[in-house]
C-alpha positions as CSV (number, residue, x, y, z in Angstrom):
1,M,41.2,8.4,23.6
2,E,40.2,6.6,26.6
3,F,38.8,10.2,28.3
4,F,36.6,10.5,25.3
5,S,35.2,7.0,25.0
6,K,34.2,7.3,28.6
7,I,32.1,10.5,27.6
8,F,30.9,9.5,24.4
9,R,29.3,6.1,25.1
10,G,27.6,3.6,22.6
11,D,28.0,3.3,19.0
12,R,31.0,5.1,17.5
13,I,29.7,4.9,13.9
14,V,26.5,6.7,14.9
15,W,28.8,9.3,17.0
16,L,31.0,10.1,13.8
17,V,28.2,10.2,11.6
18,F,26.4,12.4,13.9
19,L,29.1,14.8,14.5
20,F,30.3,14.9,11.0
21,M,26.7,16.0,9.9
22,C,26.6,18.6,12.6
23,A,30.0,20.0,11.4
24,L,28.9,20.1,7.8
25,S,25.7,21.8,8.9
26,V,27.8,24.9,10.2
27,L,29.8,25.2,7.1
28,E,26.7,25.3,4.6
29,I,24.9,27.3,7.1
30,Y,27.7,29.8,6.9
31,S,27.8,29.7,3.2
32,S,23.9,29.3,2.7
33,S,22.7,32.0,4.8
34,S,24.0,35.1,3.1
35,S,19.8,36.5,2.8
36,L,20.1,36.5,6.5
37,T,23.5,38.0,6.8
38,F,22.5,41.1,4.8
39,S,19.8,41.8,7.2
40,H,22.4,41.8,10.0
41,V,24.7,44.7,8.6
42,D,26.4,44.9,11.8
43,R,26.4,41.2,12.8
44,H,27.4,39.2,10.0
45,F,27.5,35.9,12.1
46,D,24.4,35.9,13.6
47,P,22.8,33.4,11.7
48,V,25.7,30.8,11.8
49,L,26.0,31.7,15.7
50,R,22.4,30.9,16.4
51,H,22.7,27.8,14.6
52,M,25.7,26.6,16.5
53,M,23.9,27.5,19.8
54,F,20.9,25.2,18.8
55,L,23.2,22.5,17.8
56,S,25.3,22.9,21.3
57,I,22.0,22.6,23.0
58,G,21.2,19.5,20.8
59,I,24.4,17.9,21.4
60,A,24.2,18.2,25.0
61,F,20.8,16.5,24.8
62,A,22.3,13.7,23.0
63,L,25.1,13.6,25.6
64,F,22.5,13.7,28.3
65,I,20.0,11.2,27.1
66,H,22.3,8.6,26.2
67,Y,23.4,7.9,29.5
68,I,19.7,7.3,30.5
69,P,18.8,3.6,30.0
70,F,16.1,3.2,27.6
71,K,13.7,1.2,29.2
72,W,13.2,4.2,31.3
73,F,11.6,5.9,28.2
74,P,8.3,4.3,28.6
75,Y,7.7,6.2,32.0
76,L,8.0,9.4,29.8
77,S,6.2,8.4,26.6
78,G,2.9,8.9,28.1
79,L,3.6,12.4,29.8
80,A,5.5,13.6,26.6
81,F,2.4,12.7,24.7
82,L,0.0,14.3,26.8
83,F,2.1,17.5,26.9
84,A,2.7,17.5,23.0
85,I,-1.3,17.2,22.5
86,A,-1.6,20.3,25.1
87,L,0.9,22.2,22.9
88,L,-0.8,21.0,19.6
89,L,-4.1,22.5,20.8
90,W,-2.6,25.6,22.0
91,A,-1.0,26.1,18.8
92,I,-4.1,25.8,16.9
93,V,-6.1,28.3,19.2
94,G,-3.9,30.7,20.2
95,G,-0.4,29.8,18.9
96,V,1.9,32.1,16.8
97,R,0.5,32.4,13.1
98,L,3.0,32.2,10.2
99,N,2.5,31.8,6.4
100,D,-1.4,31.0,7.1
101,A,-0.6,28.1,9.4
102,N,-0.5,28.0,13.4
103,R,2.5,25.9,14.0
104,W,4.1,27.5,16.6
105,V,3.9,28.4,20.3
106,S,5.8,31.0,22.4
107,F,7.5,30.6,25.7
108,F,8.6,34.2,26.8
109,G,9.2,35.1,23.6
110,V,10.8,31.7,22.3
111,Q,9.0,30.1,19.6
112,F,8.6,26.2,19.9
113,Q,7.2,23.7,17.2
114,P,4.9,21.5,18.9
115,S,4.9,19.0,16.2
116,E,8.5,18.1,16.8
117,L,7.6,17.1,20.1
118,G,4.7,15.3,19.2
119,K,6.7,13.2,16.5
120,L,9.0,12.1,19.5
121,A,6.4,11.4,21.7
122,V,4.1,9.2,19.2
123,V,7.3,7.1,18.3
124,M,7.9,6.4,22.1
125,L,4.6,5.7,22.8
126,S,3.9,3.8,19.8
127,S,7.2,1.8,20.5
128,F,6.2,1.0,24.0
129,I,2.6,-0.3,23.0
130,L,3.7,-2.4,20.7
131,S,6.2,-4.1,22.3
132,K,3.7,-4.8,25.2
133,T,0.8,-5.9,23.6
134,Q,2.2,-9.0,21.4
135,T,0.5,-12.3,21.2
136,D,1.1,-15.6,19.2
137,D,-0.8,-13.6,16.1
138,G,0.9,-10.5,16.5
139,V,-0.1,-7.4,18.1
140,S,-3.4,-7.8,20.1
141,K,-6.7,-6.1,19.0
142,T,-6.5,-3.6,22.4
143,G,-2.8,-2.5,21.2
144,F,-3.7,-1.9,17.8
145,W,-6.4,0.5,18.5
146,F,-4.5,2.0,21.3
147,I,-2.0,3.0,18.5
148,I,-4.6,4.1,16.0
149,G,-6.1,6.3,18.9
150,T,-2.8,7.9,20.2
151,S,-0.9,8.4,16.9
152,G,-4.2,9.2,15.1
153,L,-5.1,12.0,17.6
154,C,-1.6,13.5,17.4
155,I,-1.3,13.2,13.5
156,L,-4.9,14.7,13.1
157,L,-4.1,17.8,15.2
158,I,-0.7,18.4,13.0
159,F,-2.6,17.7,9.7
160,L,-4.5,20.9,10.2
161,D,-2.0,23.0,9.7
162,N,1.1,20.8,8.4
163,L,0.3,18.3,5.9
164,S,3.7,17.0,5.0
165,T,4.8,16.5,8.7
166,A,1.5,14.6,9.2
167,L,2.2,12.3,6.6
168,L,5.8,11.8,7.6
169,L,4.6,10.9,10.9
170,G,2.4,8.5,9.7
171,M,4.8,6.8,7.3
172,V,6.9,6.1,10.5
173,V,3.8,4.6,12.7
174,I,2.9,2.5,9.8
175,S,6.8,1.2,9.4
176,L,6.5,0.5,13.2
177,M,3.5,-1.3,13.0
178,V,5.3,-3.6,10.0
179,L,8.1,-4.1,12.5
180,G,6.1,-4.8,15.2
181,N,4.1,-7.3,13.7
182,V,0.8,-5.7,13.2
183,Q,-1.4,-7.9,10.6
184,L,-0.8,-6.3,7.0
185,K,-4.4,-6.7,6.2
186,K,-4.9,-4.0,9.1
187,I,-2.2,-1.9,7.9
188,G,-3.2,-2.0,4.4
189,L,-7.1,-1.0,5.5
190,I,-5.2,2.0,7.6
191,I,-3.3,3.2,4.8
192,L,-6.4,3.4,2.4
193,V,-8.4,5.1,4.8
194,A,-5.6,7.7,5.2
195,I,-5.6,8.1,1.9
196,T,-9.1,8.8,1.3
197,F,-9.3,10.8,4.0
198,V,-6.4,13.2,2.8
199,S,-7.7,13.2,-0.7
200,V,-11.1,14.3,0.4
201,V,-9.9,17.1,3.0
202,I,-7.8,18.3,0.2
203,A,-10.2,18.2,-2.7
204,F,-13.4,19.6,-0.8
205,V,-12.6,21.4,2.5
206,P,-13.1,25.0,1.6
207,E,-10.3,27.4,2.4
208,S,-12.5,29.5,4.9
209,I,-12.3,26.5,7.2
210,M,-8.8,25.0,6.4
211,P,-6.5,27.7,4.6
212,R,-3.9,25.4,4.2
213,A,-6.1,23.4,1.9
214,A,-5.6,25.6,-0.7
215,T,-1.9,25.7,-0.7
216,W,-1.8,21.9,-0.9
217,R,-4.4,21.9,-4.2
218,A,-2.4,24.4,-5.6
219,R,0.8,22.6,-5.3
220,I,-0.5,19.4,-6.4
221,A,-2.2,20.9,-9.3
222,R,1.3,22.3,-10.5
223,T,3.0,19.0,-9.8
224,I,0.4,17.0,-11.8
225,G,-1.2,19.2,-14.2
226,G,-0.9,19.5,-17.9
227,D,-2.3,20.6,-20.7
228,D,-5.1,18.4,-22.0
229,D,-4.8,19.8,-25.5
230,N,-3.5,17.5,-28.2
231,N,-2.6,20.3,-30.4
232,S,1.0,20.0,-31.3
233,A,1.4,23.7,-31.3
234,S,0.0,23.8,-27.7
235,K,2.6,21.2,-26.9
236,G,5.3,23.2,-28.2
237,A,4.2,26.1,-26.1
238,K,4.1,24.0,-22.9
239,E,7.6,22.7,-23.8
240,D,9.2,26.2,-23.9
241,D,7.1,27.4,-20.9
242,K,8.9,24.8,-18.7
243,Y,12.1,27.1,-19.0
244,V,10.6,30.2,-18.0
245,I,11.0,30.9,-14.3
246,T,7.8,32.1,-12.8
247,D,6.5,32.8,-9.2
248,E,5.2,29.1,-9.0
249,N,8.2,27.5,-9.9
250,F,10.7,30.0,-8.7
251,Q,12.1,27.6,-5.9
252,V,12.5,24.5,-8.1
253,A,13.9,26.5,-11.1
254,H,16.7,28.0,-8.8
255,A,17.5,24.8,-7.0
256,K,17.9,23.0,-10.6
257,I,20.1,25.9,-11.6
258,A,22.3,25.3,-8.2
259,I,22.6,21.3,-9.1
260,S,23.5,22.2,-12.7
261,N,26.0,24.6,-11.5
262,G,27.5,22.0,-9.2
263,G,28.4,19.3,-11.8
264,I,29.3,15.8,-11.2
265,L,32.3,16.0,-9.1
266,I,33.9,18.7,-7.0
267,G,31.3,21.6,-7.6
268,R,32.0,25.0,-7.1
269,G,33.7,24.7,-4.0
270,P,32.8,25.8,-0.4
271,G,31.5,29.4,0.0
272,R,31.0,29.7,-3.7
273,S,27.3,29.1,-4.2
274,V,25.4,31.5,-6.6
275,Q,22.0,30.6,-6.0
276,R,22.3,31.1,-2.0
277,D,21.5,34.6,-2.6
278,I,18.5,34.0,-4.9
279,L,16.8,30.8,-3.7
280,P,14.4,31.3,-0.9
281,Q,15.0,29.1,2.1
282,A,18.6,28.1,0.8
283,Y,19.5,27.5,4.4
284,S,16.8,25.3,5.1
285,D,14.1,23.8,2.9
286,F,16.9,23.7,-0.2
287,I,20.1,23.5,1.5
288,F,20.7,19.9,-0.3
289,A,20.3,22.0,-3.7
290,I,23.1,24.3,-2.3
291,I,25.2,21.3,-1.0
292,L,25.0,19.8,-4.6
293,E,26.1,23.4,-6.2
294,E,29.3,23.4,-3.7
295,W,30.6,20.1,-3.5
296,G,29.0,18.5,-6.8
297,V,27.1,15.3,-7.2
298,L,29.8,13.5,-5.0
299,G,29.1,15.6,-2.4
300,G,25.5,14.8,-2.2
301,L,26.2,11.4,-2.3
302,V,28.3,11.7,1.0
303,V,25.2,13.0,2.3
304,I,23.2,10.5,1.1
305,F,25.4,7.9,2.5
306,C,25.5,9.3,5.9
307,Y,21.9,8.9,6.2
308,F,22.4,5.3,5.1
309,L,24.8,4.5,7.3
310,L,23.0,5.8,10.1
311,I,19.9,3.7,9.2
312,F,21.9,0.7,8.4
313,R,23.9,1.0,11.7
314,T,20.7,1.5,13.9
315,G,19.1,-1.5,12.3
316,Q,22.4,-3.5,13.4
317,I,22.0,-1.9,17.1
318,A,18.2,-3.0,17.1
319,R,19.3,-6.5,16.1
320,S,21.6,-6.9,18.9
321,C,19.0,-5.2,21.5
322,D,17.6,-7.9,23.7
323,S,14.4,-5.9,24.4
324,L,11.4,-5.3,21.6
325,F,10.9,-1.8,22.9
326,G,14.6,-1.0,22.2
327,Q,14.5,-2.4,18.9
328,L,11.2,-0.4,17.6
329,L,12.3,2.8,19.7
330,A,15.8,2.8,17.9
331,M,14.2,1.9,14.4
332,G,11.5,4.8,14.9
333,C,13.9,7.5,15.7
334,A,16.2,6.4,12.8
335,L,13.3,6.4,10.3
336,M,12.0,9.6,11.4
337,I,15.3,11.0,10.4
338,V,16.1,9.2,7.2
339,F,12.4,9.6,5.8
340,Q,12.4,13.2,6.3
341,A,15.9,13.4,4.8
342,T,14.5,11.6,2.0
343,I,11.6,14.2,1.5
344,N,14.0,17.1,1.4
345,M,16.5,15.7,-1.0
346,A,13.4,15.0,-3.5
347,V,12.2,18.3,-3.3
348,A,15.5,19.7,-4.0
349,V,15.8,17.9,-7.3
350,D,12.4,18.2,-8.2
351,S,11.1,14.8,-7.6
352,G,8.2,15.6,-4.7
353,L,5.9,18.4,-3.8
354,V,7.6,21.5,-2.2
355,T,6.6,20.2,1.7
356,G,9.0,22.8,3.7
357,Q,10.5,19.7,5.3
358,P,14.0,20.7,6.9
359,L,17.1,18.4,6.2
360,P,17.8,17.0,9.5
361,L,20.9,17.9,11.2
362,I,22.2,20.2,8.3
363,S,19.4,22.8,7.7
364,R,19.0,25.7,10.1
365,G,16.4,25.3,12.8
366,G,15.7,25.6,16.3
367,T,13.1,23.0,17.3
368,S,13.7,20.6,14.7
369,T,17.6,20.5,15.3
370,I,17.2,19.9,19.2
371,I,14.8,17.2,18.5
372,T,16.8,15.2,15.8
373,C,19.6,15.3,18.4
374,V,17.3,13.8,20.6
375,Y,16.5,11.0,18.3
376,I,20.3,10.4,18.2
377,G,20.8,10.4,22.0
378,I,18.0,7.8,22.1
379,I,19.5,5.5,19.4
380,L,22.8,5.9,21.2
381,S,21.1,4.9,24.5
382,V,19.8,1.9,22.7
383,S,23.3,1.0,22.0
384,V,24.7,1.7,25.4
385,Y,22.4,-0.4,27.4
386,T,21.8,-3.1,25.0
387,N,22.8,-6.6,26.7
388,N,22.6,-5.1,30.0
389,D,25.9,-2.8,29.8
390,Y,25.8,-0.5,32.7
391,P,28.0,1.9,33.8
392,D,29.0,1.3,37.4
393,A,27.4,4.5,38.7
394,L,24.1,3.4,37.3
395,R,24.1,-0.7,38.3
396,N,22.4,-0.1,41.3
397,W,19.7,2.1,40.4
398,K,16.0,1.4,41.1
399,F,13.3,0.2,38.7
400,T,15.6,-1.5,36.4
401,N,15.8,-5.0,36.0
402,L,18.5,-5.7,33.3
403,E,20.9,-7.7,35.2
404,P,21.2,-11.1,33.7
405,K,19.9,-13.9,36.4
406,Q,22.9,-15.7,36.3
407,E,24.7,-13.1,37.6
408,N,22.6,-12.4,40.2
409,E,22.7,-15.8,41.5
410,E,26.3,-15.8,41.7
411,T,26.3,-12.7,43.6
412,T,24.1,-14.2,45.9
413,Q,26.3,-17.2,46.5
414,I,29.1,-14.9,47.3
415,H,27.1,-13.0,49.9
416,S,26.1,-16.2,51.5
């Protein structure tokens, strides 16, 4: 037990939640990736082995990062931000095009999603700016505009081909501003400008300029559209049509069927999902519906509880941290995971627009899986190095100034 405590440092509850969700993801990917398995006739285990490979890389990153003092991360945030901007520009100009969107870049045949690195870089850089520009009246004007400029540039580049990810990042930045003492009137103005800008783009930008705008308009129309005819016969037809599965409602309809099959308590059982063979992206966008089908509502509540426990425990870690940067950084990482999970689960139960956001730590993924593990590593780093808790091997490393003054004075007296 002591051996494991030396390797897995930091908050044990965060580690338990993290490893439990990784184990659950392997089980659910194995169960829900039947459509991928059919395409690998001679290699049935390829989909789950691929996922396990990325999970292993992600866990290795989390282990490595949680040994790094979080007060070193400001030195990396600027470089990460510049690199992310360069990759986002590359993706727009010459990236890999899938589903009418340039979201990927390719390194020697390995595809990478720059928006994931952009989210991480913005969280780190915004936390650093907020922590260093505090005044008696909150964040200084210079700090405020610095955050608007850096995060706004990254969000705009992501927005061109991925509205949901841009909105997710915007939500996290706004939350960090609230936690970082930015004046509420400024935050309200930002929200108003952002809503106006997004609405104008979706409503008026032609498909020839931004192909994804047409997709957003169609999704919004399907969600809020309705028959304005007050004729009762028309209303009756409308009521009957909602039970008809079409190309437009195919994903949501089969997600509802999966949830209905699962029931309240036990569900159909692990590996016994029916809709996994029918529901598109059952292993990614709609994996929560498969969890509800196989484990029932009770299983879904366990998953929700894990995300709640993660954000709650991170809040406790942040409260005990002696650095505002550490507090904001930990909360930003946790909020990114939990907000994305909320969006994914809302889509699965037909409470939101279909966005394509994976369920963090559970859905099949490459870049998203690794970066989510990096978020966990950063949270654990804050828990490890809160209150100057250093391993002996790191105690004398340079450009750290975390030792308490009292301890330094005592050490000086001993040497004297």
